[in-house]
N, C-alpha and C positions, 0 to 999 in steps of 0.2 A: 582670464586666459582665452585666447581663440582656441575654439573645439578642434579644430584643424591642426595647429599646433600643438594642442595635449596629445592628437592622436597620433602624430608624427614623434615626439619627444616618446611616447608609449612603444610606438614600434621601433624604434631604435633600441629601446632598453631591451625589450624582449629580443629581438636580433641579436644583443650582443649575449645574452644568456644561451639565446637556440646557436649561435657561434660558439659559446665554449663547450656544450654539448655535443657539439659537430666535432669541435678538435680533439675534443676526448676520446669519442668514436674512432678518431683516427687513429690516436697513440695508441689505442688498446687493440686495433686490430679488426675491429668490429665490422661486420660488411664491406669490405672494401671494394669491392663491386660500385657501390654507389659512393656518388660523390659530388654534389650538384657545383661547388667550384669549378671541379675537372669539365664535369658537363655541361655550363657556360662557356669556359673556355675551349671547350670543343668545337659546342654550337659555332660559335664565332672567328673560329680558325686563329685564336692566338694561343701563346705559352704562358704569356703574362699573367701570374696567378692574381696579381692586382686586381685586373679586369674583372675575375669570376668574385673575389671577394666586393668589388664594388656596385656588380651587378645583384650580390643578395641582399646589400644592405639596404639598394635602393628599393629594392623588392618589397624588404620587410618593414624598412621604415617608413617610405612614403605612400606604394600603392598599396600595401596590405594594412598600415596604419590609417591611411583616407578612407580605404572602403570599409574600414570596422568603424568608423565615427560615421558613415553614413548610414551602416547596420544597426548603429545603436539601438534607438528608439524601435526597430521592430523586434531585437530581443527582450526576453523578459529575465528577471531574476537580478542579480547584486552583479557589479561590471565584473567582477572575477569569473561568475559562471556565463555570463554572453559572451567573457573572451575566450571559454572552453568552446563555446556553442560555434563561434566565429572559427577557434583553429581546427574545428572539424569540417566546417564548410569549407575553409584555406585548402587542407588535407584534402578532400574530395575533389575540388578543382585540381589538385595536382595531381590527381592519380588520374583523370580524364581529359587533361590537358596536356599538363608538363611530360609526366611520364611517354604519352606515345610521341610526344614531338622529341625527345630525346632517345627515342627508340628501345626504351625500356620496355615497351609494351604496356597494352592498356590496363591501368592499376598496377604497373609495375610488375608485372608478371614475370618477366625474363629475368628479374633479379630476385625471386623467390620471397617466401610467406614473410621470413625474419626481414624484408626491407620494408613490407609494407604495412606490418604491425609498429615497427619501430619509427617508420616517418609519422604514423597517426600518434605517438606516444610524444614524439617532440613537437609536432603541431599542437597538441593538447596544452604542452608546457608553454609554448611560446602565447598560443592564446591566453592561458591564464595568468603569462605575467601581463599581455597587452592589456587585458584587462582588469587588472589590479591596478597596474600603474597609472592606465587611463583614469579609473574612478579615485586615485587619491586626489586627481587635480580638482578645485573647488570648478563649481557648475555653477554657470550664470542663475539666478534667480530671476524667473518671469513674473511682472504683475500685470496684472491685467486692470485696465482703468475703466471706471463705469461713470 
């Protein structure tokens, strides 16, 4: 299987898991001040919830899934561990990029410590599932001819 296709599938599976956790968070009333889907909708000036979900799945499936494939050779350990490392990298980029752009402050400081910790945990889970799923796909064995 093409490694990018495997990365996209793994990204999709990890995004489904993350999305379920996000919906559970909403249902339990945890961190109502932080909702990625609403952030996307507000940023793009739409009330259509589908737009936010499409952006969320596109980012998790194609952007992060593709970047993971590129970074896999540089990360060490089993695939699930590489996924955790990657999840932490993605979280860090979210804290210094996404959070300020969405007016949540550097590292999401405007939202409180609970959001910072919870998003780290969610990204670790996302990365774990991403790496575990990606690692389940057969890898091409390269043979060197002499």
